[in-house]
KEKE-3310 file (N, C-alpha, C; in steps of 0.2 Angstrom, whole numbers, plus 5000, padded with zeros to 4 digits):
npx = (4975:4971:4970:4960:4964:4959:4967:4985:4987:4994:5011:5025:5039:5055:5056:5060:5055:5058:5051:5052:5053:5063:5065:5062:5050:5039:5032:5029:5029:5043:5052:5058:5064:5064:5069:5077:5081:5089:5098:5088:5080:5074:5064:5059:5049:5049:5045:5041:5043:5051:5059:5065:5066:5080:5082:5076:5085:5096:5091:5087:5100:5105:5096:5099:5106:5097:5094:5091:5092:5087:5075:5074:5066:5061:5049:5040:5049:5054:5066:5069:5073:5085:5098:5115:5118:5107:5108:5120:5116:5106:5114:5123:5114:5110:5122:5124:5114:5116:5129:5124:5116:5125:5127:5128:5130:5124:5114:5104:5089:5084:5071:5061:5048:5037:5039:5044:5060:5068:5082:5087:5087:5101:5108:5099:5095:5107:5109:5098:5099:5109:5107:5096:5096:5093:5081:5073:5059:5049:5033:5029:5024:5013:5016:5026:5019:5012:5022:5026:5017:5011:5001:4991:4976:4975:4984:4989:4988:4989:4988:4991:4989:4998:4999:5012:5017:5017:5011:5013:5008:5012:5007:5008:5000:4991:4989:4995:4995:4995:4999:5012:5019:5019:5014:5013:5022:5025:5027:5031:5032:5038:5039:5039:5048:5055:5060:5073:5073:5060:5053:5051:5044:5032:5029:5027:5015:5006:5007:5001:4988:4984:4991:4993:4981:4974:4969:4971:4973:4979:4992:5008:5020:5036:5042:5037:5037:5037:5040:5046:5050:5057:5061:5062:5061:5050:5049:5045:5031:5015:5016:5006:4996:5003:5005:4992:4989:4998:4994:4981:4985:4991:4980:4971:4978:4979:4966:4963:4972:4966:4953:4957:4961:4966:4956:4945:4929:4923:4925:4928:4924:4928:4922:4926:4919:4918:4927:4940:4952:4962:4970:4963:4951:4956:4961:4950:4943:4952:4951:4938:4938:4947:4942:4938:4925:4917:4921:4917:4904:4901:4904:4895:4883:4876:4867:4873:4875:4879:4892:4900:4898:4905:4918:4921:4920:4930:4942:4948:4957:4953:4946:4936:4926:4909:4894:4881:4884:4887:4884:4880:4881:4876:4881:4870:4861:4855:4859:4861:4859:4865:4866:4856:4847:4841:4826:4825:4824:4828:4830:4833:4845:4852:4853:4860:4872:4876:4882:4896:4904:4905:4901:4904:4899:4904:4900:4907:4903:4911:4921:4928:4937:4942:4943:4947:4947:4952:4947:4943:4931:4930:4933:4930:4939:4951:4957:4959:4968:4979:4981:4988:5000:5013:5014)
npy = (5111:5094:5079:5065:5049:5034:5024:5021:5032:5044:5046:5049:5059:5052:5040:5024:5006:4989:4973:4957:4938:4929:4917:4914:4909:4898:4904:4917:4936:4941:4949:4966:4982:4999:5014:5029:5042:5052:5055:5056:5065:5058:5049:5037:5027:5014:4997:4994:4982:4970:4961:4965:4963:4959:4967:4979:4982:4985:4995:5006:5011:5014:5025:5035:5046:5053:5052:5043:5032:5021:5007:4990:4976:4960:4947:4933:4929:4934:4937:4937:4935:4929:4930:4935:4931:4935:4949:4951:4945:4955:4967:4962:4961:4974:4979:4973:4977:4991:4991:4986:4997:5007:5016:5022:5009:5013:5021:5012:5005:4991:4978:4965:4953:4939:4922:4920:4917:4909:4908:4920:4914:4917:4913:4913:4926:4932:4928:4934:4948:4954:4963:4970:4984:4986:4982:4991:5002:5016:5022:5011:5007:5000:4986:4984:4985:4973:4964:4965:4958:4946:4937:4945:4949:4957:4970:4986:5002:5020:5037:5055:5071:5086:5101:5104:5091:5074:5062:5046:5031:5013:4998:4983:4971:4960:4953:4950:4962:4976:4990:5000:5010:5011:5003:4986:4985:5000:5011:5027:5039:5054:5067:5080:5095:5096:5102:5093:5091:5092:5081:5069:5074:5077:5064:5056:5063:5060:5046:5044:5047:5037:5023:5020:5021:5009:4992:4974:4961:4963:4960:4966:4968:4960:4967:4979:4994:5011:5021:5037:5045:5060:5066:5078:5082:5089:5101:5115:5114:5118:5118:5114:5109:5097:5090:5087:5079:5069:5063:5059:5049:5040:5036:5031:5019:5012:5010:5001:4991:4986:4983:4972:4963:4947:4934:4942:4949:4962:4979:4988:5002:5012:5025:5036:5049:5063:5061:5063:5067:5065:5054:5045:5043:5036:5025:5019:5016:5007:4997:4993:4990:4979:4969:4952:4947:4958:4959:4946:4947:4957:4950:4940:4948:4951:4960:4963:4974:4974:4968:4979:4988:4980:4981:4994:4996:4989:4997:5000:5009:5021:5032:5041:5037:5034:5025:5031:5042:5037:5034:5023:5018:5009:5012:5023:5021:5023:5012:5011:5023:5036:5027:5018:5005:5007:5007:4997:4992:4976:4969:4979:4983:4971:4971:4982:4979:4969:4975:4979:4988:4994:5004:5008:5018:5028:5038:5046:5056:5065:5075:5084:5076:5065:5051:5040:5023:5010:4993:4976:4962:4946:4931:4913:4912:4918:4910:4899:4904:4906:4895:4886:4892:4891:4879)
npz = (4948:4948:4939:4936:4931:4923:4919:4916:4906:4904:4909:4918:4912:4907:4915:4913:4910:4913:4912:4916:4916:4925:4929:4943:4948:4940:4924:4925:4925:4935:4939:4939:4933:4937:4930:4931:4920:4924:4938:4953:4966:4980:4992:5005:5015:5027:5033:5050:5056:5066:5060:5048:5030:5020:5008:5014:5024:5016:5008:5016:5019:5007:5003:5010:5007:5000:4987:4972:4957:4952:4953:4959:4957:4964:4963:4971:4980:4996:5002:5016:5033:5030:5034:5034:5021:5014:5014:5007:4994:4991:4990:4980:4969:4967:4963:4951:4943:4943:4936:4924:4920:4921:4932:4949:4962:4974:4971:4967:4973:4981:4981:4987:4986:4992:4997:5014:5021:5012:5002:4989:4972:4966:4955:4944:4944:4941:4929:4923:4922:4913:4898:4902:4901:4887:4886:4893:4892:4889:4896:4903:4915:4919:4916:4925:4937:4935:4936:4949:4956:4968:4977:4973:4964:4953:4944:4951:4948:4944:4939:4940:4934:4936:4932:4921:4924:4929:4941:4945:4951:4957:4965:4975:4985:4995:5006:5023:5028:5038:5039:5046:5042:5029:5014:5008:4995:4987:4973:4968:4956:4948:4937:4941:4947:4962:4978:4986:5000:5003:5000:5008:5020:5013:5007:5020:5025:5015:5016:5029:5028:5019:5015:5029:5034:5032:5032:5031:5037:5049:5051:5050:5037:5034:5024:5020:5010:5004:4991:4984:4969:4961:4947:4941:4927:4921:4926:4937:4949:4956:4973:4982:4974:4970:4981:4984:4973:4975:4986:4982:4973:4982:4991:4982:4978:4990:4993:4983:4986:4998:4994:4986:4995:5001:4996:4998:4996:4997:4998:5013:5022:5036:5045:5056:5067:5078:5088:5102:5097:5081:5083:5091:5085:5074:5080:5085:5073:5067:5075:5073:5059:5059:5066:5067:5069:5064:5051:5046:5048:5038:5027:5027:5025:5037:5047:5060:5071:5084:5085:5080:5091:5100:5095:5096:5109:5114:5115:5127:5133:5129:5137:5137:5129:5129:5130:5129:5121:5108:5091:5078:5062:5047:5032:5025:5035:5052:5066:5079:5092:5102:5114:5113:5103:5086:5077:5063:5046:5042:5031:5022:5027:5025:5011:5008:5014:5005:4995:4984:4990:5006:5020:5036:5049:5063:5076:5090:5098:5106:5103:5089:5082:5068:5058:5044:5038:5027:5023:5022:5019:5027:5022:5017:5007:5011:5020:5013:5004:5012:5020:5012:5007:5004:4998)
capx = (4971:4973:4965:4960:4965:4958:4973:4991:4988:5000:5016:5030:5045:5062:5056:5059:5054:5059:5049:5053:5054:5071:5064:5061:5044:5035:5033:5026:5034:5045:5058:5057:5068:5062:5075:5076:5086:5093:5098:5082:5079:5069:5062:5056:5047:5050:5042:5044:5043:5058:5062:5065:5069:5087:5081:5074:5091:5101:5087:5088:5106:5106:5092:5101:5108:5090:5094:5091:5091:5084:5073:5075:5061:5060:5043:5040:5054:5055:5073:5068:5076:5090:5104:5120:5118:5102:5110:5125:5112:5103:5119:5125:5108:5111:5129:5123:5109:5120:5134:5121:5114:5130:5125:5132:5126:5120:5108:5099:5085:5082:5065:5060:5042:5036:5039:5049:5065:5071:5088:5086:5090:5105:5110:5094:5095:5113:5108:5092:5100:5112:5102:5090:5095:5090:5073:5069:5054:5045:5026:5028:5023:5008:5020:5029:5013:5010:5028:5028:5012:5012:4994:4986:4972:4975:4989:4986:4992:4986:4991:4987:4993:4999:5002:5016:5020:5013:5013:5011:5009:5010:5008:5006:4999:4984:4988:5000:4994:4993:5004:5014:5023:5017:5011:5018:5027:5022:5032:5027:5037:5035:5044:5039:5054:5053:5066:5074:5072:5052:5049:5050:5038:5026:5027:5024:5009:5002:5006:4997:4981:4982:4993:4993:4974:4970:4972:4968:4973:4982:4999:5013:5024:5043:5045:5033:5041:5034:5046:5044:5056:5055:5067:5061:5061:5044:5049:5042:5024:5013:5017:4999:4993:5007:5003:4985:4989:5002:4989:4976:4988:4992:4973:4968:4982:4977:4959:4963:4975:4961:4948:4960:4963:4966:4949:4940:4923:4920:4929:4925:4927:4925:4923:4924:4919:4916:4932:4943:4957:4962:4973:4958:4947:4959:4962:4943:4942:4956:4948:4932:4939:4951:4937:4936:4918:4913:4923:4913:4897:4900:4904:4888:4877:4873:4867:4874:4879:4882:4899:4903:4898:4910:4924:4922:4921:4936:4946:4948:4961:4950:4941:4931:4920:4903:4889:4876:4886:4889:4880:4883:4876:4878:4879:4866:4855:4857:4856:4862:4860:4865:4865:4850:4845:4836:4822:4827:4822:4834:4830:4836:4852:4856:4854:4866:4879:4877:4885:4903:4908:4901:4903:4902:4900:4904:4901:4909:4900:4915:4923:4928:4942:4939:4948:4944:4952:4950:4948:4939:4928:4935:4929:4934:4945:4957:4959:4962:4975:4985:4983:4993:5003:5020:5013)
capy = (5106:5087:5076:5057:5044:5027:5020:5026:5034:5048:5043:5054:5059:5050:5034:5018:5000:4983:4968:4950:4933:4927:4910:4913:4904:4897:4908:4924:4941:4941:4954:4972:4988:5006:5017:5036:5043:5056:5054:5059:5066:5052:5048:5031:5024:5006:4993:4994:4975:4969:4956:4968:4960:4961:4973:4985:4985:4989:5001:5011:5014:5017:5031:5039:5053:5057:5051:5037:5032:5015:5002:4983:4971:4953:4944:4926:4927:4939:4937:4939:4930:4924:4931:4939:4929:4938:4956:4951:4945:4961:4971:4960:4963:4982:4980:4970:4982:4997:4990:4986:5004:5013:5020:5020:5004:5016:5023:5007:5002:4983:4976:4957:4951:4933:4918:4922:4911:4906:4912:4921:4910:4921:4911:4915:4933:4935:4926:4938:4955:4956:4965:4973:4990:4986:4980:4997:5005:5022:5021:5004:5006:4994:4980:4984:4983:4965:4960:4964:4954:4940:4934:4950:4947:4962:4975:4992:5008:5026:5043:5061:5076:5092:5106:5100:5085:5068:5058:5040:5025:5006:4995:4977:4969:4957:4950:4952:4970:4981:4995:5004:5016:5012:4997:4981:4988:5005:5015:5033:5042:5060:5071:5086:5097:5098:5102:5086:5091:5092:5074:5065:5076:5076:5057:5055:5065:5055:5039:5043:5047:5032:5017:5019:5021:5003:4985:4968:4956:4965:4958:4971:4964:4962:4970:4985:5000:5015:5025:5042:5048:5065:5067:5085:5084:5093:5108:5116:5113:5121:5113:5112:5105:5091:5087:5084:5073:5063:5060:5055:5042:5035:5034:5026:5013:5009:5007:4995:4985:4984:4980:4966:4958:4940:4931:4948:4951:4969:4984:4990:5008:5014:5032:5038:5056:5065:5059:5068:5069:5060:5048:5042:5041:5031:5019:5015:5014:5001:4991:4990:4987:4973:4964:4946:4946:4963:4957:4941:4949:4961:4945:4936:4952:4951:4967:4962:4980:4972:4967:4985:4990:4977:4983:5001:4996:4986:5001:5002:5015:5028:5032:5047:5034:5032:5022:5036:5047:5035:5033:5019:5017:5005:5016:5029:5019:5022:5006:5012:5030:5038:5023:5014:5003:5011:5002:4997:4986:4972:4967:4985:4983:4966:4973:4987:4975:4965:4979:4978:4993:4995:5009:5008:5025:5028:5045:5045:5061:5069:5082:5084:5072:5060:5046:5035:5018:5005:4986:4971:4957:4940:4925:4907:4912:4921:4904:4894:4907:4906:4889:4882:4898:4889:4873)
capz = (4947:4947:4934:4938:4925:4925:4918:4915:4898:4905:4913:4919:4908:4910:4919:4909:4914:4910:4916:4913:4919:4926:4932:4951:4948:4934:4918:4925:4926:4942:4939:4935:4934:4935:4929:4929:4915:4927:4946:4956:4973:4982:4999:5006:5021:5027:5038:5057:5059:5069:5056:5041:5025:5018:5004:5018:5027:5011:5005:5021:5018:5000:5001:5016:5005:4998:4979:4968:4950:4949:4958:4956:4962:4962:4966:4972:4985:5000:5004:5023:5038:5026:5037:5030:5014:5010:5013:5002:4988:4989:4988:4973:4964:4966:4959:4944:4940:4942:4931:4917:4918:4921:4937:4956:4966:4980:4968:4966:4978:4980:4984:4986:4989:4991:5002:5018:5023:5007:4999:4983:4967:4963:4948:4939:4944:4938:4922:4920:4922:4907:4893:4904:4898:4880:4887:4896:4888:4892:4897:4904:4922:4920:4915:4932:4941:4935:4938:4957:4960:4971:4977:4970:4959:4947:4945:4954:4946:4944:4938:4941:4931:4940:4928:4916:4927:4930:4947:4944:4956:4956:4971:4977:4991:4996:5013:5028:5028:5043:5038:5052:5039:5021:5012:5005:4991:4982:4970:4966:4951:4945:4933:4944:4950:4969:4983:4989:5007:5004:4998:5014:5023:5009:5007:5026:5026:5011:5018:5035:5026:5014:5017:5036:5035:5029:5035:5028:5042:5055:5050:5047:5033:5035:5018:5018:5008:4999:4988:4979:4965:4958:4942:4939:4920:4918:4928:4944:4949:4962:4978:4986:4969:4970:4988:4983:4968:4978:4991:4979:4970:4988:4993:4977:4978:4997:4993:4979:4990:5003:4989:4983:5000:4999:4997:4999:4991:4997:5001:5019:5024:5042:5046:5064:5069:5085:5093:5105:5091:5075:5085:5095:5079:5070:5084:5085:5066:5065:5080:5069:5052:5060:5070:5063:5069:5060:5044:5044:5047:5032:5022:5027:5024:5042:5051:5068:5073:5091:5084:5080:5097:5104:5093:5098:5117:5117:5115:5134:5135:5127:5143:5135:5125:5133:5126:5128:5116:5102:5086:5073:5056:5041:5026:5028:5040:5059:5069:5086:5093:5109:5119:5112:5097:5081:5074:5056:5041:5042:5024:5019:5029:5021:5004:5008:5016:5000:4989:4984:4994:5012:5025:5043:5052:5071:5079:5096:5102:5111:5100:5082:5078:5063:5053:5039:5036:5023:5025:5018:5023:5029:5018:5016:5002:5014:5024:5008:5001:5017:5022:5008:5003:5002:4994)
cpx = (4974:4968:4966:4960:4963:4963:4979:4992:4994:5004:5021:5036:5051:5061:5055:5059:5055:5056:5050:5052:5061:5070:5064:5055:5041:5037:5030:5031:5036:5051:5057:5062:5064:5067:5073:5082:5091:5093:5093:5082:5073:5069:5058:5054:5047:5046:5046:5044:5051:5062:5062:5069:5076:5087:5080:5081:5096:5097:5088:5094:5107:5102:5094:5103:5103:5090:5094:5091:5088:5081:5072:5071:5060:5053:5044:5045:5055:5061:5073:5070:5081:5098:5109:5120:5113:5104:5115:5121:5109:5108:5121:5120:5109:5117:5128:5119:5113:5125:5130:5118:5119:5129:5129:5127:5122:5114:5103:5095:5082:5075:5063:5052:5040:5036:5045:5054:5068:5076:5085:5090:5095:5108:5106:5094:5101:5112:5103:5094:5104:5107:5096:5090:5092:5083:5069:5065:5050:5037:5025:5027:5017:5011:5023:5024:5011:5016:5029:5022:5014:5004:4989:4982:4972:4981:4985:4991:4987:4990:4987:4992:4992:5002:5006:5018:5015:5015:5009:5013:5008:5011:5006:5005:4992:4984:4995:5001:4991:4998:5006:5019:5021:5013:5016:5024:5023:5027:5029:5033:5033:5041:5043:5046:5052:5059:5067:5072:5064:5049:5047:5044:5031:5024:5024:5017:5004:5001:5001:4990:4979:4984:4992:4986:4971:4973:4968:4967:4977:4989:5003:5019:5031:5046:5042:5038:5037:5040:5044:5051:5054:5061:5067:5061:5055:5045:5045:5034:5022:5013:5011:4996:4996:5005:4996:4985:4993:4997:4983:4979:4989:4985:4971:4972:4980:4971:4959:4967:4970:4955:4950:4963:4962:4959:4944:4934:4920:4925:4925:4928:4924:4927:4921:4924:4918:4921:4936:4948:4957:4965:4968:4953:4950:4960:4955:4942:4945:4953:4942:4933:4943:4947:4936:4928:4914:4915:4918:4905:4895:4900:4897:4881:4873:4873:4868:4878:4882:4890:4903:4904:4904:4917:4926:4924:4927:4942:4947:4951:4958:4944:4936:4925:4915:4897:4883:4877:4886:4883:4883:4878:4880:4876:4875:4861:4858:4855:4857:4863:4859:4863:4859:4849:4840:4832:4824:4825:4828:4835:4834:4843:4856:4857:4860:4872:4881:4881:4893:4907:4903:4905:4900:4904:4900:4905:4902:4905:4904:4918:4923:4933:4939:4945:4944:4949:4948:4951:4944:4936:4933:4930:4934:4940:4951:4960:4962:4968:4981:4987:4988:4997:5009:5019:5009)
cpy = (5099:5084:5068:5054:5038:5022:5024:5028:5040:5045:5049:5053:5056:5044:5028:5012:4994:4978:4962:4944:4930:4920:4909:4908:4904:4902:4915:4929:4941:4945:4960:4977:4994:5010:5025:5038:5048:5054:5059:5060:5061:5052:5041:5030:5017:5004:4994:4987:4974:4964:4959:4963:4962:4967:4980:4987:4988:4995:5007:5015:5017:5024:5036:5046:5056:5057:5044:5037:5026:5010:4995:4979:4965:4951:4937:4924:4934:4941:4940:4933:4925:4926:4936:4937:4934:4946:4956:4949:4951:4966:4969:4962:4970:4983:4978:4974:4988:4996:4989:4993:5009:5018:5018:5015:5007:5019:5019:5005:4995:4982:4968:4956:4944:4928:4920:4916:4907:4910:4914:4917:4915:4919:4913:4923:4936:4934:4931:4945:4957:4957:4968:4980:4991:4985:4986:5000:5011:5019:5014:5002:5000:4987:4979:4982:4976:4962:4960:4961:4948:4936:4940:4947:4951:4967:4982:4997:5014:5032:5049:5066:5082:5097:5102:5093:5080:5065:5051:5035:5019:5003:4988:4976:4966:4954:4952:4959:4973:4986:4999:5009:5017:5006:4991:4983:4994:5010:5021:5037:5048:5063:5078:5088:5099:5098:5095:5086:5090:5085:5070:5067:5075:5068:5055:5057:5061:5048:5038:5043:5041:5025:5015:5020:5015:4997:4980:4962:4957:4963:4963:4967:4965:4966:4977:4991:5004:5020:5031:5045:5054:5067:5074:5087:5088:5099:5109:5116:5117:5116:5110:5107:5098:5087:5083:5078:5067:5059:5056:5049:5037:5032:5029:5019:5009:5007:5001:4990:4982:4980:4973:4961:4951:4937:4936:4948:4958:4973:4987:4996:5010:5021:5034:5046:5057:5063:5065:5071:5064:5054:5043:5039:5035:5024:5015:5013:5007:4995:4988:4987:4980:4968:4958:4945:4952:4961:4951:4942:4953:4955:4942:4941:4951:4957:4967:4968:4979:4971:4974:4989:4987:4980:4990:5001:4993:4991:5004:5008:5021:5029:5038:5043:5032:5030:5027:5041:5044:5033:5028:5018:5013:5009:5022:5028:5019:5016:5007:5020:5032:5033:5018:5011:5007:5006:5003:4992:4982:4969:4973:4985:4977:4967:4977:4983:4970:4968:4977:4983:4995:5000:5008:5015:5025:5035:5044:5051:5065:5075:5082:5080:5067:5056:5042:5030:5013:4998:4982:4966:4951:4935:4919:4907:4914:4915:4900:4897:4906:4899:4885:4887:4895:4883:4873)
cpz = (4946:4942:4935:4931:4927:4924:4917:4908:4899:4910:4913:4914:4911:4914:4914:4913:4910:4915:4913:4918:4919:4929:4939:4951:4942:4928:4918:4926:4934:4943:4935:4937:4932:4935:4927:4925:4918:4935:4949:4963:4975:4989:4999:5013:5021:5033:5045:5060:5061:5065:5049:5036:5023:5013:5008:5021:5022:5009:5010:5021:5011:4999:5006:5013:5001:4990:4977:4960:4947:4955:4955:4960:4959:4966:4967:4977:4989:5002:5012:5027:5034:5029:5032:5023:5010:5010:5007:4995:4986:4986:4981:4968:4962:4961:4952:4940:4938:4936:4924:4915:4918:4926:4944:4959:4971:4977:4966:4973:4977:4984:4982:4989:4987:4997:5007:5020:5018:5003:4992:4978:4963:4956:4943:4939:4940:4931:4918:4919:4916:4902:4896:4902:4891:4881:4891:4891:4892:4892:4898:4911:4923:4919:4922:4937:4941:4937:4945:4960:4963:4972:4975:4964:4953:4949:4947:4952:4944:4942:4939:4937:4936:4935:4922:4918:4928:4937:4946:4949:4955:4963:4971:4984:4992:5003:5016:5028:5034:5044:5045:5049:5032:5020:5010:5001:4987:4980:4966:4962:4948:4942:4936:4947:4957:4973:4987:4996:5008:5003:5004:5018:5019:5009:5014:5027:5021:5013:5025:5033:5021:5017:5025:5038:5033:5032:5032:5033:5048:5056:5047:5043:5035:5029:5016:5016:5003:4997:4984:4976:4961:4953:4940:4931:4917:4921:4935:4943:4955:4967:4981:4980:4969:4976:4987:4978:4971:4983:4988:4976:4976:4990:4988:4977:4985:4996:4988:4982:4995:4999:4987:4988:4999:5001:4998:4994:4991:5000:5007:5021:5031:5043:5053:5064:5076:5090:5096:5100:5086:5078:5088:5089:5075:5074:5084:5078:5065:5070:5076:5063:5053:5063:5065:5063:5064:5053:5042:5043:5040:5026:5021:5026:5031:5047:5058:5070:5081:5090:5083:5087:5102:5102:5096:5106:5119:5117:5122:5136:5133:5132:5141:5132:5130:5128:5125:5123:5109:5097:5081:5067:5050:5035:5029:5033:5047:5062:5077:5087:5100:5114:5118:5105:5093:5078:5066:5052:5040:5035:5020:5021:5025:5014:5004:5009:5010:4994:4989:4988:5000:5017:5031:5046:5060:5072:5086:5101:5107:5109:5092:5078:5074:5060:5050:5038:5031:5025:5020:5022:5023:5026:5019:5012:5005:5018:5019:5005:5006:5020:5019:5004:5000:4998:4988)
residu = (MET:THR:GLN:GLU:LEU:SER:VAL:LEU:HIS:LEU:GLN:PRO:GLN:GLY:PHE:LEU:VAL:ALA:ALA:LYS:ASN:VAL:GLY:ILE:LYS:ASP:ASP:THR:LEU:ASP:PHE:THR:VAL:ILE:TYR:SER:THR:VAL:ARG:ALA:PRO:ALA:ALA:ALA:MET:PHE:THR:ARG:ASN:ARG:PHE:PRO:GLY:ALA:PRO:VAL:ILE:VAL:GLY:ARG:ASP:HIS:ILE:SER:ASP:GLY:TYR:LEU:GLN:ALA:LEU:VAL:VAL:ASN:SER:LYS:ASN:ALA:ASN:VAL:ALA:THR:GLY:GLN:ARG:GLY:ILE:GLU:ASP:ALA:LEU:GLU:THR:CYS:ARG:LEU:VAL:ALA:HIS:GLU:LEU:GLY:ILE:ALA:PRO:ARG:ASP:VAL:LEU:PRO:PHE:SER:THR:GLY:VAL:ILE:GLY:ARG:PRO:LEU:PRO:MET:ASP:ARG:ILE:ARG:ALA:GLY:ILE:PRO:GLY:VAL:ARG:GLU:GLU:LEU:ARG:PRO:ASN:ASN:LEU:GLU:GLN:ALA:ALA:ARG:ALA:ILE:MET:THR:THR:ASP:ALA:TYR:PRO:LYS:TYR:VAL:SER:ARG:GLN:VAL:GLY:PRO:ALA:VAL:VAL:ALA:GLY:ILE:ALA:LYS:GLY:ALA:GLY:MET:ILE:GLU:PRO:ASN:MET:ALA:THR:MET:LEU:ALA:TYR:ILE:VAL:THR:ASP:ALA:GLU:LEU:PRO:ALA:GLN:SER:LEU:ARG:PRO:MET:LEU:ARG:ARG:ALA:VAL:ASP:ARG:SER:PHE:ASN:ALA:MET:SER:ILE:ASP:THR:ASP:THR:SER:THR:SER:ASP:THR:VAL:VAL:LEU:MET:ALA:ASN:GLY:LEU:ALA:GLY:ARG:VAL:ASP:ARG:ARG:ALA:PHE:VAL:GLN:ALA:LEU:THR:GLU:VAL:CYS:GLU:HIS:LEU:ALA:ARG:GLU:ILE:ALA:ARG:ASN:GLY:GLU:GLY:ALA:SER:LYS:LEU:LEU:THR:VAL:GLN:VAL:ARG:GLY:ALA:LYS:HIS:ALA:ARG:GLN:ALA:LYS:ARG:VAL:ALA:LYS:ALA:VAL:VAL:ASN:SER:PRO:LEU:VAL:LYS:THR:ALA:VAL:TYR:GLY:CYS:ASP:PRO:ASN:TRP:GLY:ARG:VAL:VAL:MET:ALA:VAL:GLY:LYS:CYS:VAL:GLU:GLU:ARG:GLU:ILE:GLU:PRO:GLN:ARG:VAL:THR:ILE:ARG:PHE:GLY:PRO:TYR:PRO:VAL:PHE:GLN:LEU:GLY:ALA:PRO:VAL:GLU:CYS:ASP:LEU:ASP:VAL:LEU:ARG:ARG:TYR:LEU:GLY:GLN:PRO:GLU:VAL:GLU:ILE:GLY:VAL:ASP:LEU:GLY:ILE:ALA:ARG:GLY:SER:ALA:ARG:VAL:TRP:GLY:CYS:ASP:LEU:THR:GLU:GLY:TYR:ILE:LYS:GLU:ASN:ALA:TYR:TYR:THR:THR)
# end
């Protein structure tokens, strides 16, 4: 059995956190270290963007042996498109943190998030790392969730209990999000004892159901990474229960990222059923959730279901889709059924679309494939956030 917690009252054993400001920007938290007191089996998934950040390049190498002991994250600077200097800066950061903690540099995974194309201010990072070991504290993941924020409106964190163990996750991300592996940044830690070779398959399945099932603005970040560390200090757990808890943690974080999309006022869920297979269902769901016309209609509480028809129909490669089979609904209210409009009360639909959480349902009437994705509405706030991001 898994237990849902609204906050991280329960956190896994053996993970210590230090979060601080090293002066990368303003006086907000901008640097954090998550440290396991023992070397831990680990798995990670990284962005497939062709311009990966320097920490992604270094991280892929460091986790290749399947073990980690520390994560180091700076916010406010992405260390992307910074050439060889960026790679050297990521490696130096790992070496400095490893020296401070008394562990191997390859057991440190680096992360950076923020503005692209600017070198890391290494003088400030070098000055900020000494003393981190003394600043490490247990039960401090909420502080880490705050330290990794950039344009996020609030920190994202959650935990589940599985037998004697706890699975806890934190994440950041509000824009440049159409994952093709994971989300912007997500860190999942557990004290469950699990076979090292099982972690990546577990993580991949959870990611496919969560971070790969959400989108804010169709843009795949250069820095996307999700990592799972399992230090084993709580002992063995039921494998099936752990997979369920891991998936719940990932799904919660994915929903919160979508809910907190830049400028967003509503969480949008698109549920597609009756597809030929899950891949087809997911393709159609993403077409709907990513449509600017659908997203703005949801923002304006406009029950313009014709925009959903358009989004489904633009999946031109899905030749099995036929209008006379398709049903579309806003929440529980059908608006288009088997090729024809459904008479409905527009005021009822507007009130439904005015809620903080909105669901659009599509049944393709082909077979039994299904998929669910999360997104958000598109508001003036998104334009303002991104028009002046670097200034």
